[in-house]
C-alpha positions as CSV (number, residue, x, y, z in Angstrom):
1,M,67.6,130.1,28.8
2,S,66.2,126.8,27.4
3,A,69.5,125.4,26.2
4,V,71.2,125.7,29.6
5,E,70.9,122.3,31.2
6,A,71.3,121.5,34.9
7,T,75.0,121.7,34.3
8,P,76.5,125.3,34.5
9,F,77.4,125.3,30.7
10,I,75.6,124.9,27.4
11,R,75.8,121.3,26.2
12,T,74.4,122.1,22.8
13,I,74.8,125.4,21.0
14,E,71.4,126.1,19.4
15,W,70.7,127.7,16.0
16,D,69.4,131.0,17.4
17,M,72.6,131.5,19.6
18,M,74.9,131.9,16.6
19,D,76.0,134.7,14.3
20,K,75.2,133.1,10.9
21,S,77.6,135.5,9.0
22,K,80.5,133.8,10.9
23,F,79.0,130.3,11.0
24,F,78.4,129.7,7.2
25,P,81.8,130.8,5.8
26,L,83.7,129.0,8.6
27,S,81.6,125.9,8.2
28,M,82.3,125.7,4.4
29,L,86.0,126.2,5.0
30,S,86.0,123.4,7.6
31,S,84.1,121.0,5.4
32,F,86.4,121.6,2.4
33,S,89.5,121.1,4.6
34,V,88.2,117.8,6.0
35,R,87.2,116.5,2.5
36,C,90.6,117.5,1.1
37,C,92.4,115.5,3.8
38,L,90.2,112.4,3.8
39,Y,89.2,112.1,0.2
40,P,91.7,109.3,-0.6
41,L,89.9,107.1,1.8
42,T,86.7,107.7,-0.1
43,V,88.4,106.7,-3.4
44,I,89.8,103.5,-1.7
45,K,86.4,102.6,-0.2
46,T,84.5,103.1,-3.5
47,R,87.0,100.9,-5.4
48,L,86.8,98.2,-2.8
49,Q,83.0,98.2,-2.8
50,V,82.6,98.1,-6.6
51,Q,85.2,95.4,-7.3
52,R,84.1,91.8,-7.6
53,Q,85.5,89.8,-4.7
54,N,89.2,90.6,-4.5
55,H,90.1,90.8,-8.2
56,M,91.9,94.1,-7.9
57,Y,92.7,94.8,-4.3
58,N,93.1,92.7,-1.2
59,G,92.2,95.4,1.3
60,M,92.6,99.0,2.2
61,I,96.4,99.0,2.5
62,D,96.8,97.0,-0.7
63,A,94.5,99.3,-2.6
64,C,96.3,102.4,-1.4
65,R,99.7,101.0,-2.4
66,K,98.5,99.8,-5.8
67,I,96.6,103.1,-6.7
68,H,99.6,105.2,-5.7
69,K,102.1,102.9,-7.6
70,V,100.1,102.8,-10.8
71,E,98.4,106.2,-10.9
72,G,100.4,108.3,-8.5
73,L,99.1,110.7,-5.9
74,S,96.5,112.0,-8.4
75,G,94.9,108.6,-8.4
76,L,93.9,109.0,-4.8
77,Y,92.3,112.3,-5.6
78,R,90.5,111.2,-8.8
79,G,87.1,113.0,-9.0
80,F,87.9,115.3,-6.1
81,W,87.2,118.6,-7.9
82,I,83.7,117.3,-8.7
83,S,83.2,115.9,-5.2
84,S,84.3,119.2,-3.6
85,I,81.1,120.8,-5.0
86,Q,79.4,118.8,-2.2
87,I,80.4,121.5,0.3
88,V,77.4,123.5,-1.1
89,S,75.1,120.6,-0.1
90,G,76.9,120.7,3.2
91,V,75.5,124.2,3.9
92,F,72.0,123.0,3.2
93,Y,72.6,119.9,5.3
94,V,73.7,121.9,8.3
95,S,71.0,124.5,7.9
96,T,68.3,121.8,7.7
97,Y,69.7,119.9,10.7
98,E,69.9,123.0,12.9
99,G,66.6,124.4,11.6
100,V,64.7,121.2,12.3
101,R,66.2,121.0,15.8
102,H,65.1,124.6,16.4
103,L,61.6,123.8,15.2
104,L,61.4,120.8,17.5
105,T,62.7,122.9,20.4
106,D,59.9,125.4,19.8
107,T,57.2,122.8,19.1
108,S,53.9,123.1,20.9
109,V,53.6,119.4,21.7
110,G,55.8,119.7,24.7
111,H,59.4,118.8,25.5
112,V,61.2,116.7,22.8
113,D,64.1,114.7,24.0
114,S,67.5,115.9,22.7
115,K,68.2,112.4,21.3
116,V,64.9,112.3,19.3
117,K,65.6,115.8,18.0
118,A,69.0,114.8,16.8
119,L,67.6,111.6,15.2
120,I,64.8,113.4,13.3
121,A,66.9,116.4,12.3
122,G,69.8,114.2,11.1
123,G,67.4,112.2,8.8
124,A,65.8,115.4,7.4
125,A,69.2,117.0,6.8
126,S,70.4,113.9,4.9
127,L,67.2,113.9,2.8
128,V,67.9,117.5,1.6
129,G,71.6,116.9,1.2
130,Q,71.3,113.8,-0.9
131,T,68.7,115.4,-3.2
132,I,71.4,118.0,-4.0
133,V,74.5,115.8,-4.0
134,V,73.5,112.6,-5.8
135,P,74.2,113.9,-9.4
136,F,77.7,115.0,-8.3
137,D,78.2,111.7,-6.4
138,V,77.4,109.8,-9.6
139,L,79.9,111.8,-11.6
140,S,82.7,111.6,-8.9
141,Q,82.3,107.8,-8.5
142,H,82.6,107.2,-12.2
143,L,85.8,109.3,-12.1
144,M,87.1,107.4,-9.0
145,V,86.9,104.0,-10.8
146,L,88.3,105.2,-14.1
147,G,91.9,104.8,-13.0
148,I,91.5,101.2,-12.2
149,H,92.7,100.0,-15.6
150,S,95.0,102.9,-16.5
151,T,98.7,102.9,-16.5
152,K,101.2,105.7,-16.0
153,H,101.5,106.0,-19.8
154,G,97.8,106.6,-20.2
155,R,97.0,103.2,-21.8
156,V,93.8,101.4,-20.8
157,S,93.3,97.7,-20.5
158,V,90.1,95.8,-21.2
159,D,87.4,96.3,-18.6
160,K,87.1,92.7,-17.5
161,F,85.2,93.3,-14.3
162,G,82.5,95.8,-15.2
163,M,84.3,98.6,-13.4
164,N,84.0,101.1,-16.3
165,P,80.5,100.5,-17.8
166,L,80.5,103.7,-19.8
167,G,83.6,102.6,-21.7
168,I,85.5,105.8,-21.2
169,T,89.2,105.8,-22.0
170,F,92.1,108.0,-21.1
171,E,93.6,109.6,-24.1
172,P,96.7,111.7,-24.2
173,G,95.9,115.4,-23.9
174,K,92.5,114.9,-22.5
175,T,91.8,117.3,-19.6
176,R,89.7,116.5,-16.5
177,A,87.0,118.8,-17.7
178,Q,86.8,116.9,-21.1
179,I,86.6,113.5,-19.3
180,C,83.9,114.9,-17.0
181,A,82.0,116.3,-19.9
182,E,82.2,112.9,-21.7
183,I,80.8,111.2,-18.6
184,V,77.9,113.7,-18.4
185,R,77.2,113.2,-22.2
186,L,77.2,109.4,-22.0
187,I,75.0,109.2,-18.8
188,Y,72.5,111.6,-20.4
189,Q,72.7,109.7,-23.7
190,R,71.9,106.4,-22.1
191,D,69.5,107.3,-19.3
192,G,68.5,111.0,-19.8
193,Y,68.2,113.1,-16.6
194,R,67.2,110.0,-14.6
195,G,70.8,108.8,-15.0
196,F,72.1,111.5,-12.8
197,Y,69.9,110.2,-10.0
198,R,70.8,106.6,-10.5
199,G,70.9,105.0,-7.0
200,Y,69.0,108.0,-5.5
201,V,66.6,105.7,-3.5
202,A,69.5,103.5,-2.5
203,S,71.4,106.7,-1.4
204,L,68.4,107.7,0.7
205,C,68.1,104.2,2.2
206,A,71.8,104.3,3.0
207,Y,72.4,107.8,4.1
208,V,69.1,109.0,5.8
209,P,69.3,106.2,8.4
210,N,73.0,106.7,8.6
211,S,72.7,110.4,9.3
212,A,69.8,110.0,11.7
213,L,71.6,107.2,13.6
214,W,74.9,109.2,13.6
215,W,73.4,112.3,15.2
216,G,71.2,110.3,17.6
217,L,74.2,108.1,18.7
218,Y,76.4,111.2,18.9
219,T,74.0,112.7,21.4
220,V,73.7,109.4,23.4
221,Y,77.5,108.9,23.5
222,Q,78.0,112.6,24.5
223,D,75.6,112.3,27.4
224,E,77.2,109.1,28.6
225,L,80.7,110.5,28.4
226,L,79.7,113.6,30.3
227,R,78.3,111.4,33.0
228,L,81.3,109.1,33.2
229,L,84.2,111.5,32.8
230,P,85.3,114.1,35.4
231,S,83.9,117.6,35.1
232,W,87.4,119.1,34.2
233,F,87.6,117.0,31.1
234,S,87.4,119.0,27.8
235,H,83.8,119.2,26.5
236,L,85.0,119.7,22.9
237,C,87.2,116.5,23.3
238,I,84.2,114.6,24.6
239,Q,82.1,115.7,21.6
240,A,84.8,114.7,19.2
241,I,85.1,111.2,20.8
242,A,81.3,110.9,20.9
243,G,81.2,111.7,17.1
244,T,83.8,109.1,16.4
245,F,81.9,106.4,18.4
246,G,78.7,107.4,16.6
247,G,80.3,107.1,13.2
248,F,81.9,103.8,14.0
249,T,78.7,102.2,15.2
250,T,76.6,103.6,12.3
251,T,79.1,102.4,9.7
252,I,78.9,98.8,10.9
253,I,75.1,98.9,10.8
254,T,74.7,100.5,7.4
255,N,77.7,99.1,5.4
256,P,75.7,96.7,3.1
257,L,73.4,99.6,2.0
258,D,76.4,101.8,1.1
259,I,77.8,99.0,-1.1
260,V,74.4,98.6,-2.9
261,R,74.4,102.4,-3.5
262,A,77.9,102.4,-4.9
263,R,77.1,99.4,-7.2
264,L,73.9,101.0,-8.5
265,Q,75.6,104.2,-9.3
266,V,78.7,102.9,-10.9
267,Q,77.8,99.5,-12.4
268,R,74.3,100.6,-13.6
269,L,72.4,97.8,-12.0
270,D,68.6,97.9,-12.4
271,S,67.4,97.9,-8.8
272,M,68.4,97.5,-5.1
273,I,67.0,94.0,-5.1
274,S,69.1,92.9,-8.1
275,A,72.1,94.6,-6.5
276,F,71.6,92.7,-3.3
277,R,71.1,89.4,-5.2
278,I,74.3,89.9,-7.3
279,L,76.2,90.8,-4.1
280,W,75.0,87.7,-2.4
281,I,76.0,85.5,-5.3
282,E,79.4,87.1,-5.6
283,E,80.3,87.7,-2.0
284,G,78.0,85.7,0.3
285,L,78.3,86.8,3.9
286,H,81.4,88.8,2.9
287,M,79.0,91.5,1.5
288,F,78.5,92.7,5.1
289,T,82.2,93.4,5.5
290,K,83.2,94.4,1.9
291,G,85.1,97.7,2.0
292,L,84.3,97.9,5.8
293,S,87.9,98.5,6.9
294,A,88.3,101.5,4.7
295,R,84.8,102.8,5.5
296,L,85.5,102.4,9.3
297,V,88.8,104.3,9.1
298,Q,87.1,107.0,6.8
299,S,84.1,107.2,9.1
300,A,86.2,107.5,12.3
301,C,88.5,110.1,10.9
302,F,85.6,112.0,9.2
303,S,83.4,111.9,12.3
304,F,86.2,113.1,14.6
305,S,87.3,115.9,12.2
306,I,83.8,117.0,11.3
307,I,82.6,117.3,14.9
308,L,85.9,118.9,16.1
309,G,85.5,121.5,13.3
310,Y,81.8,121.9,13.6
311,E,81.6,122.3,17.4
312,T,84.7,124.7,17.3
313,I,83.0,126.8,14.6
314,K,79.8,126.9,16.7
315,R,81.8,128.2,19.6
316,M,83.5,130.8,17.5
317,S,80.2,131.9,16.0
318,I,78.2,132.1,19.3
319,N,76.7,135.4,20.2
320,E,78.5,137.4,22.9
321,E,75.7,137.0,25.5
322,Y,76.2,133.2,25.6
323,K,80.0,133.0,25.6
324,R,80.3,132.8,29.4
325,H,78.2,129.7,29.3
326,I,80.5,127.8,26.9
327,R,83.0,125.2,28.0
328,W,85.9,124.2,25.8
């Protein structure tokens, strides 16, 4: 049994050990639940990243308070129904990750280190996932920032800071579907189909290294924690902590690239270079920490929840013959 290490339990449940008919539905349910709980942090992070300096919000807590006060709870879930479609890309992401790991396990070039497998598979999974998700990401981010200038009475102020470049307004009686359709129409009218992939290269530059590093660091931290902690300590808890540490480290490293991606998609800048230049002029060294607090909290919560759900589902989906080799 190749996946059984020197330890008397399976550290990593491999793709061929699971019942896919259980794994996929449970994985989608877990992904949707985590997104539903943590989506407000995504909205806050995006608004902090696309604002110029601190014109609207002075930090994560201030942004949360102001959004809730002006727009209500719905403001913290603006664009959620579009973003939730991303759970479909999550299926492709997980399938790619596990599939590439499986291919690297069966490779004829000899033994591939588990950390290298995680790094390569994480990058490949993000490449596939981003190709599917970027158009929905573009739409959801436009929806996220629409509420910045709105009031409880539906009136909209002048867009002084370039936060609403499409010039969309809230009008009484307009449904979410109508607003979304207007965004689609305006993006297509201005840029054609390419508009829905605005920031695609920046997304790949931000998320492919992010995903590769996260999975690689997750494996590194897991191995170190298994070595340091006593054998009776919960393996699932170790994995959740390792995922949190991996997410925390990766977020600090890749934060500037994520800001550039958000600026390209929302403010319709021409290129990554121009986005970096504008960020440097506007923010200086602060560009490395802009929106970082919200992103760190989001990443830590997301990483912990995703790994906890993901590894639990893998245990629930494992074939009967391997169950005795699993440690919770």
